[in-house]
BADOGU-600038 format. One record per residue (C-alpha): residue in one letter; x, y, z; residue number from 0. Coordinates in nm, 4 decimals. Last residue first. Layout:
{resn = A; c1 = X; c2 = Y; c3 = Z; resi = NUM};
...
END
This chain:
{resn = D; c1 = 0.3417; c2 = 2.0499; c3 = 0.7018; resi = 212};
{resn = A; c1 = 0.5378; c2 = 2.0364; c3 = 0.3330; resi = 211};
{resn = L; c1 = 0.3225; c2 = 1.7930; c3 = 0.1898; resi = 210};
{resn = E; c1 = -0.0102; c2 = 1.9605; c3 = 0.2875; resi = 209};
{resn = A; c1 = 0.1521; c2 = 2.3153; c3 = 0.1207; resi = 208};
{resn = L; c1 = 0.2167; c2 = 2.1741; c3 = -0.1534; resi = 207};
{resn = V; c1 = -0.1236; c2 = 2.0156; c3 = -0.2438; resi = 206};
{resn = E; c1 = -0.2858; c2 = 2.3552; c3 = -0.1055; resi = 205};
{resn = D; c1 = -0.0405; c2 = 2.5362; c3 = -0.3802; resi = 204};
{resn = T; c1 = -0.1350; c2 = 2.3455; c3 = -0.6383; resi = 203};
{resn = T; c1 = -0.5069; c2 = 2.3623; c3 = -0.5906; resi = 202};
{resn = T; c1 = -0.7850; c2 = 2.1425; c3 = -0.3913; resi = 201};
{resn = L; c1 = -1.1209; c2 = 1.9864; c3 = -0.4981; resi = 200};
{resn = E; c1 = -1.1933; c2 = 1.6698; c3 = -0.2933; resi = 199};
{resn = V; c1 = -1.3925; c2 = 1.4056; c3 = -0.4782; resi = 198};
{resn = G; c1 = -1.6988; c2 = 1.2552; c3 = -0.2114; resi = 197};
{resn = R; c1 = -1.9257; c2 = 1.2151; c3 = -0.4538; resi = 196};
{resn = E; c1 = -2.0900; c2 = 1.5760; c3 = -0.4077; resi = 195};
{resn = K; c1 = -1.7367; c2 = 1.7014; c3 = -0.4807; resi = 194};
{resn = W; c1 = -1.7481; c2 = 1.4705; c3 = -0.8475; resi = 193};
{resn = A; c1 = -2.0720; c2 = 1.6235; c3 = -0.9222; resi = 192};
{resn = A; c1 = -2.0241; c2 = 1.9982; c3 = -0.8719; resi = 191};
{resn = L; c1 = -1.6962; c2 = 1.9376; c3 = -1.0708; resi = 190};
{resn = L; c1 = -1.8396; c2 = 1.8184; c3 = -1.3362; resi = 189};
{resn = A; c1 = -2.1414; c2 = 2.0654; c3 = -1.3640; resi = 188};
{resn = A; c1 = -1.8900; c2 = 2.3164; c3 = -1.3457; resi = 187};
{resn = A; c1 = -1.6721; c2 = 2.1928; c3 = -1.6189; resi = 186};
{resn = D; c1 = -1.8906; c2 = 2.1445; c3 = -1.8765; resi = 185};
{resn = E; c1 = -1.8898; c2 = 2.5010; c3 = -2.0674; resi = 184};
{resn = E; c1 = -1.5382; c2 = 2.5169; c3 = -2.0175; resi = 183};
{resn = R; c1 = -1.5145; c2 = 2.2600; c3 = -2.3529; resi = 182};
{resn = I; c1 = -1.1823; c2 = 2.0979; c3 = -2.3468; resi = 181};
{resn = P; c1 = -1.1361; c2 = 2.1268; c3 = -1.9987; resi = 180};
{resn = R; c1 = -0.8361; c2 = 2.2524; c3 = -1.8223; resi = 179};
{resn = A; c1 = -0.6775; c2 = 2.0999; c3 = -1.5137; resi = 178};
{resn = A; c1 = -0.3819; c2 = 2.1972; c3 = -1.2948; resi = 177};
{resn = D; c1 = -0.5655; c2 = 2.4710; c3 = -1.1503; resi = 176};
{resn = T; c1 = -0.8476; c2 = 2.2118; c3 = -1.0296; resi = 175};
{resn = V; c1 = -0.6083; c2 = 1.9661; c3 = -0.8703; resi = 174};
{resn = L; c1 = -0.8717; c2 = 1.6708; c3 = -0.8166; resi = 173};
{resn = T; c1 = -0.8353; c2 = 1.4857; c3 = -0.5125; resi = 172};
{resn = L; c1 = -0.9367; c2 = 1.1134; c3 = -0.4569; resi = 171};
{resn = N; c1 = -0.9878; c2 = 0.9023; c3 = -0.1537; resi = 170};
{resn = A; c1 = -1.2888; c2 = 0.7085; c3 = -0.3248; resi = 169};
{resn = Y; c1 = -1.1140; c2 = 0.4259; c3 = -0.4570; resi = 168};
{resn = G; c1 = -1.3450; c2 = 0.1987; c3 = -0.5098; resi = 167};
{resn = R; c1 = -1.3338; c2 = 0.0520; c3 = -0.8475; resi = 166};
{resn = A; c1 = -1.6222; c2 = 0.3048; c3 = -0.9823; resi = 165};
{resn = L; c1 = -1.4155; c2 = 0.5920; c3 = -0.8048; resi = 164};
{resn = L; c1 = -1.1259; c2 = 0.5186; c3 = -0.9861; resi = 163};
{resn = G; c1 = -1.3215; c2 = 0.4690; c3 = -1.3265; resi = 162};
{resn = E; c1 = -1.5020; c2 = 0.7615; c3 = -1.2786; resi = 161};
{resn = I; c1 = -1.2046; c2 = 0.9754; c3 = -1.2066; resi = 160};
{resn = A; c1 = -1.0120; c2 = 0.8641; c3 = -1.4916; resi = 159};
{resn = Y; c1 = -1.2539; c2 = 0.8742; c3 = -1.7239; resi = 158};
{resn = R; c1 = -1.3329; c2 = 1.2541; c3 = -1.6189; resi = 157};
{resn = D; c1 = -0.9875; c2 = 1.3264; c3 = -1.6742; resi = 156};
{resn = C; c1 = -0.9884; c2 = 1.1930; c3 = -1.9997; resi = 155};
{resn = V; c1 = -1.2603; c2 = 1.3925; c3 = -2.1397; resi = 154};
{resn = D; c1 = -1.3990; c2 = 1.6580; c3 = -1.9412; resi = 153};
{resn = L; c1 = -1.1027; c2 = 1.7418; c3 = -1.7652; resi = 152};
{resn = A; c1 = -0.8353; c2 = 1.7037; c3 = -2.0623; resi = 151};
{resn = V; c1 = -0.5739; c2 = 1.7465; c3 = -1.9162; resi = 150};
{resn = G; c1 = -0.3862; c2 = 1.6795; c3 = -1.6116; resi = 149};
{resn = Y; c1 = -0.4297; c2 = 1.6298; c3 = -1.2321; resi = 148};
{resn = L; c1 = -0.5173; c2 = 1.3875; c3 = -0.9835; resi = 147};
{resn = V; c1 = -0.3946; c2 = 1.3351; c3 = -0.6650; resi = 146};
{resn = I; c1 = -0.4855; c2 = 0.9790; c3 = -0.5311; resi = 145};
{resn = Q; c1 = -0.5013; c2 = 0.8704; c3 = -0.1656; resi = 144};
{resn = E; c1 = -0.4745; c2 = 0.5230; c3 = 0.0456; resi = 143};
{resn = P; c1 = -0.3369; c2 = 0.3812; c3 = -0.2972; resi = 142};
{resn = D; c1 = -0.3221; c2 = 0.0291; c3 = -0.3398; resi = 141};
{resn = L; c1 = -0.0273; c2 = 0.0191; c3 = -0.5497; resi = 140};
{resn = A; c1 = -0.0747; c2 = -0.3390; c3 = -0.6706; resi = 139};
{resn = R; c1 = -0.4958; c2 = -0.2361; c3 = -0.7393; resi = 138};
{resn = V; c1 = -0.3653; c2 = 0.0141; c3 = -0.9013; resi = 137};
{resn = V; c1 = -0.1097; c2 = -0.1389; c3 = -1.1591; resi = 136};
{resn = G; c1 = -0.3885; c2 = -0.4229; c3 = -1.1753; resi = 135};
{resn = E; c1 = -0.6669; c2 = -0.2024; c3 = -1.3024; resi = 134};
{resn = T; c1 = -0.4154; c2 = -0.0307; c3 = -1.5734; resi = 133};
{resn = N; c1 = -0.2783; c2 = -0.3565; c3 = -1.6810; resi = 132};
{resn = P; c1 = -0.5568; c2 = -0.4379; c3 = -1.9917; resi = 131};
{resn = N; c1 = -0.5161; c2 = -0.0546; c3 = -2.1032; resi = 130};
{resn = T; c1 = -0.9071; c2 = 0.0417; c3 = -2.1585; resi = 129};
{resn = F; c1 = -0.8888; c2 = 0.1629; c3 = -1.7767; resi = 128};
{resn = V; c1 = -0.6749; c2 = 0.4611; c3 = -1.8834; resi = 127};
{resn = D; c1 = -1.0433; c2 = 0.5755; c3 = -2.0721; resi = 126};
{resn = F; c1 = -0.9804; c2 = 0.8056; c3 = -2.3392; resi = 125};
{resn = R; c1 = -0.8882; c2 = 0.5268; c3 = -2.5712; resi = 124};
{resn = K; c1 = -0.6015; c2 = 0.3861; c3 = -2.7253; resi = 123};
{resn = K; c1 = -0.4135; c2 = 0.3797; c3 = -2.3828; resi = 122};
{resn = H; c1 = -0.0097; c2 = 0.3994; c3 = -2.2575; resi = 121};
{resn = I; c1 = 0.0311; c2 = 0.3605; c3 = -1.8955; resi = 120};
{resn = L; c1 = 0.3871; c2 = 0.5821; c3 = -1.7940; resi = 119};
{resn = L; c1 = 0.4612; c2 = 0.4654; c3 = -1.4526; resi = 118};
{resn = A; c1 = 0.6942; c2 = 0.6124; c3 = -1.2018; resi = 117};
{resn = P; c1 = 0.7827; c2 = 0.4108; c3 = -0.8992; resi = 116};
{resn = T; c1 = 0.9452; c2 = 0.5123; c3 = -0.5822; resi = 115};
{resn = E; c1 = 1.2389; c2 = 0.2637; c3 = -0.4922; resi = 114};
{resn = A; c1 = 1.1964; c2 = 0.1003; c3 = -0.8729; resi = 113};
{resn = S; c1 = 1.2360; c2 = -0.2680; c3 = -0.9407; resi = 112};
{resn = A; c1 = 0.9587; c2 = -0.3856; c3 = -0.6928; resi = 111};
{resn = L; c1 = 0.6706; c2 = -0.2298; c3 = -0.9182; resi = 110};
{resn = L; c1 = 0.7752; c2 = -0.4007; c3 = -1.2477; resi = 109};
{resn = E; c1 = 0.8040; c2 = -0.6993; c3 = -1.0377; resi = 108};
{resn = S; c1 = 0.4604; c2 = -0.6583; c3 = -0.8854; resi = 107};
{resn = I; c1 = 0.3369; c2 = -0.5904; c3 = -1.2528; resi = 106};
{resn = A; c1 = 0.4826; c2 = -0.9158; c3 = -1.3673; resi = 105};
{resn = E; c1 = 0.2993; c2 = -1.1130; c3 = -1.1450; resi = 104};
{resn = D; c1 = -0.0245; c2 = -0.9476; c3 = -1.1550; resi = 103};
{resn = G; c1 = -0.0623; c2 = -1.0228; c3 = -1.5320; resi = 102};
{resn = L; c1 = 0.1529; c2 = -0.8281; c3 = -1.8014; resi = 101};
{resn = P; c1 = -0.1268; c2 = -0.7595; c3 = -2.0661; resi = 100};
{resn = E; c1 = 0.0052; c2 = -0.6267; c3 = -2.3981; resi = 99};
{resn = H; c1 = -0.1016; c2 = -0.2345; c3 = -2.4350; resi = 98};
{resn = G; c1 = 0.2166; c2 = -0.1107; c3 = -2.3381; resi = 97};
{resn = I; c1 = 0.3161; c2 = 0.0524; c3 = -1.9701; resi = 96};
{resn = E; c1 = 0.6211; c2 = 0.2054; c3 = -1.9902; resi = 95};
{resn = T; c1 = 0.8623; c2 = 0.2871; c3 = -1.6843; resi = 94};
{resn = F; c1 = 0.9429; c2 = 0.6451; c3 = -1.6602; resi = 93};
{resn = D; c1 = 1.2878; c2 = 0.7120; c3 = -1.5264; resi = 92};
{resn = E; c1 = 1.3692; c2 = 0.9718; c3 = -1.7543; resi = 91};
{resn = R; c1 = 1.0867; c2 = 1.2309; c3 = -1.6957; resi = 90};
{resn = A; c1 = 0.8822; c2 = 1.4732; c3 = -1.8435; resi = 89};
{resn = T; c1 = 0.6047; c2 = 1.6309; c3 = -1.6781; resi = 88};
{resn = E; c1 = 0.7342; c2 = 2.0284; c3 = -1.7131; resi = 87};
{resn = P; c1 = 0.9637; c2 = 1.9194; c3 = -2.0314; resi = 86};
{resn = I; c1 = 0.6195; c2 = 1.8878; c3 = -2.2327; resi = 85};
{resn = R; c1 = 0.5259; c2 = 1.4719; c3 = -2.2393; resi = 84};
{resn = G; c1 = 0.5629; c2 = 1.3153; c3 = -2.5704; resi = 83};
{resn = V; c1 = 0.3069; c2 = 1.2223; c3 = -2.8023; resi = 82};
{resn = G; c1 = 0.3047; c2 = 1.5759; c3 = -2.9903; resi = 81};
{resn = P; c1 = 0.6641; c2 = 1.4771; c3 = -3.1166; resi = 80};
{resn = T; c1 = 0.5428; c2 = 1.1944; c3 = -3.3842; resi = 79};
{resn = G; c1 = 0.6387; c2 = 0.8237; c3 = -3.3439; resi = 78};
{resn = R; c1 = 0.3091; c2 = 0.6975; c3 = -3.2393; resi = 77};
{resn = L; c1 = 0.0295; c2 = 0.9356; c3 = -3.3300; resi = 76};
{resn = C; c1 = -0.0895; c2 = 1.1946; c3 = -3.0291; resi = 75};
{resn = H; c1 = -0.3510; c2 = 1.3240; c3 = -3.2375; resi = 74};
{resn = P; c1 = -0.5938; c2 = 1.2371; c3 = -3.5294; resi = 73};
{resn = P; c1 = -0.8725; c2 = 1.4549; c3 = -3.4961; resi = 72};
{resn = Y; c1 = -1.1202; c2 = 1.3128; c3 = -3.2339; resi = 71};
{resn = T; c1 = -1.4018; c2 = 1.0938; c3 = -3.1860; resi = 70};
{resn = E; c1 = -1.6359; c2 = 1.0338; c3 = -2.9238; resi = 69};
{resn = R; c1 = -1.7384; c2 = 1.3581; c3 = -2.8257; resi = 68};
{resn = F; c1 = -1.4973; c2 = 1.6226; c3 = -3.0517; resi = 67};
{resn = D; c1 = -1.7836; c2 = 1.4964; c3 = -3.3728; resi = 66};
{resn = P; c1 = -1.5006; c2 = 1.3958; c3 = -3.5660; resi = 65};
{resn = T; c1 = -1.4437; c2 = 1.4131; c3 = -3.9493; resi = 64};
{resn = D; c1 = -1.1356; c2 = 1.3127; c3 = -4.0098; resi = 63};
{resn = S; c1 = -1.1664; c2 = 1.0259; c3 = -3.6891; resi = 62};
{resn = L; c1 = -0.9595; c2 = 0.9052; c3 = -3.4415; resi = 61};
{resn = E; c1 = -1.0770; c2 = 0.7302; c3 = -3.1538; resi = 60};
{resn = E; c1 = -1.1579; c2 = 0.4220; c3 = -3.2963; resi = 59};
{resn = D; c1 = -0.7694; c2 = 0.3697; c3 = -3.3925; resi = 58};
{resn = G; c1 = -0.6986; c2 = 0.3659; c3 = -3.7516; resi = 57};
{resn = I; c1 = -0.3970; c2 = 0.6103; c3 = -3.7815; resi = 56};
{resn = E; c1 = -0.2104; c2 = 0.5057; c3 = -3.4609; resi = 55};
{resn = H; c1 = -0.2649; c2 = 0.6602; c3 = -3.1116; resi = 54};
{resn = D; c1 = -0.0615; c2 = 0.6523; c3 = -2.8160; resi = 53};
{resn = D; c1 = -0.2499; c2 = 0.8693; c3 = -2.5580; resi = 52};
{resn = A; c1 = -0.0485; c2 = 0.8968; c3 = -2.2265; resi = 51};
{resn = S; c1 = -0.1270; c2 = 0.7961; c3 = -1.8574; resi = 50};
{resn = A; c1 = 0.0457; c2 = 0.8985; c3 = -1.5720; resi = 49};
{resn = V; c1 = 0.0967; c2 = 0.7038; c3 = -1.2280; resi = 48};
{resn = V; c1 = 0.3461; c2 = 0.8927; c3 = -0.9971; resi = 47};
{resn = P; c1 = 0.4657; c2 = 0.7505; c3 = -0.6921; resi = 46};
{resn = I; c1 = 0.5450; c2 = 1.0123; c3 = -0.4006; resi = 45};
{resn = S; c1 = 0.9658; c2 = 1.0140; c3 = -0.3001; resi = 44};
{resn = F; c1 = 0.8663; c2 = 1.3707; c3 = -0.1427; resi = 43};
{resn = R; c1 = 1.1054; c2 = 1.5898; c3 = -0.3619; resi = 42};
{resn = R; c1 = 1.0696; c2 = 1.4019; c3 = -0.6821; resi = 41};
{resn = A; c1 = 0.6534; c2 = 1.3945; c3 = -0.6620; resi = 40};
{resn = A; c1 = 0.7057; c2 = 1.7831; c3 = -0.5717; resi = 39};
{resn = E; c1 = 0.9090; c2 = 1.8513; c3 = -0.8939; resi = 38};
{resn = T; c1 = 0.6094; c2 = 1.6882; c3 = -1.0826; resi = 37};
{resn = L; c1 = 0.3677; c2 = 1.9021; c3 = -0.9000; resi = 36};
{resn = R; c1 = 0.5551; c2 = 2.2378; c3 = -0.9486; resi = 35};
{resn = R; c1 = 0.6085; c2 = 2.1565; c3 = -1.3381; resi = 34};
{resn = L; c1 = 0.2223; c2 = 2.0421; c3 = -1.3616; resi = 33};
{resn = N; c1 = 0.1735; c2 = 2.4269; c3 = -1.1996; resi = 32};
{resn = E; c1 = 0.3997; c2 = 2.5895; c3 = -1.4134; resi = 31};
{resn = T; c1 = 0.2331; c2 = 2.4248; c3 = -1.7118; resi = 30};
{resn = I; c1 = -0.1501; c2 = 2.5152; c3 = -1.5985; resi = 29};
{resn = G; c1 = -0.1500; c2 = 2.8405; c3 = -1.8318; resi = 28};
{resn = E; c1 = -0.0065; c2 = 2.6097; c3 = -2.1864; resi = 27};
{resn = A; c1 = -0.3612; c2 = 2.4294; c3 = -2.1025; resi = 26};
{resn = G; c1 = -0.5488; c2 = 2.7311; c3 = -2.1762; resi = 25};
{resn = P; c1 = -0.7893; c2 = 2.5675; c3 = -2.4140; resi = 24};
{resn = V; c1 = -0.6706; c2 = 2.2057; c3 = -2.4938; resi = 23};
{resn = H; c1 = -0.4711; c2 = 2.1672; c3 = -2.8116; resi = 22};
{resn = L; c1 = -0.5441; c2 = 1.8495; c3 = -3.0154; resi = 21};
{resn = K; c1 = -0.2980; c2 = 1.8664; c3 = -3.3083; resi = 20};
{resn = G; c1 = -0.0436; c2 = 2.0594; c3 = -3.0486; resi = 19};
{resn = D; c1 = 0.0610; c2 = 2.4203; c3 = -3.1788; resi = 18};
{resn = P; c1 = -0.0816; c2 = 2.5920; c3 = -2.8343; resi = 17};
{resn = S; c1 = 0.0810; c2 = 2.3193; c3 = -2.6844; resi = 16};
{resn = M; c1 = -0.0657; c2 = 2.1262; c3 = -2.3928; resi = 15};
{resn = F; c1 = -0.2820; c2 = 1.8690; c3 = -2.5914; resi = 14};
{resn = D; c1 = -0.0467; c2 = 1.7268; c3 = -2.8809; resi = 13};
{resn = V; c1 = 0.2385; c2 = 1.8326; c3 = -2.6385; resi = 12};
{resn = Q; c1 = 0.1218; c2 = 1.5330; c3 = -2.3833; resi = 11};
{resn = T; c1 = 0.0275; c2 = 1.5968; c3 = -2.0319; resi = 10};
{resn = D; c1 = -0.2001; c2 = 1.2984; c3 = -2.0593; resi = 9};
{resn = V; c1 = -0.3351; c2 = 1.2348; c3 = -1.7302; resi = 8};
{resn = D; c1 = -0.0950; c2 = 1.2659; c3 = -1.4470; resi = 7};
{resn = W; c1 = -0.2114; c2 = 1.0656; c3 = -1.1366; resi = 6};
{resn = F; c1 = 0.0232; c2 = 1.1379; c3 = -0.8060; resi = 5};
{resn = L; c1 = -0.0187; c2 = 0.8604; c3 = -0.5417; resi = 4};
{resn = L; c1 = -0.0072; c2 = 0.9329; c3 = -0.1389; resi = 3};
{resn = P; c1 = 0.0122; c2 = 0.6344; c3 = 0.1448; resi = 2};
{resn = V; c1 = 0.1124; c2 = 0.3419; c3 = -0.0582; resi = 1};
{resn = M; c1 = 0.0163; c2 = -0.0074; c3 = -0.0104; resi = 0};
END
């Protein structure tokens, strides 16, 4: 069991950069808070689970005529600069988790190989739990508290939060000033609904102050 887990959702160039293939409005404005959270994870030896879109042409999520709900223009294509993480959240020590099922024993070995695990889980869909290894990773870590941030609030953040809640991880915190939605008009209702379900809404300053206590 780990007492605290940081969960970094899709802080990739194509989402975060104004020149990215699927830029999340205002995402560039949260990079400093993302940097601070990433540095705090290193400084306080906090395990990190990060997710990353890992697309190829033909993936179900991609479309040349997207509806921007279930389908989006091509983005985060494997082998392109846009699939990489921004410098503020990039880590050389990430252990990458691909799409092939690993099994509980292999996942346990991966976690045991690092003093403080930093895992990068690839995904083809919005929902990080569509990777067959995600559930096993979280189960093996067994976090008491999860602090989540990244993009986009109303898409991949939403799937991660809903997926964690559905699996019984109720001690969940969203860092609101380190997340941004694609559709601003949807954000308030999502935040209110999550708060009602017990998700704590906090800020980067509050997270760092609590760690420093």
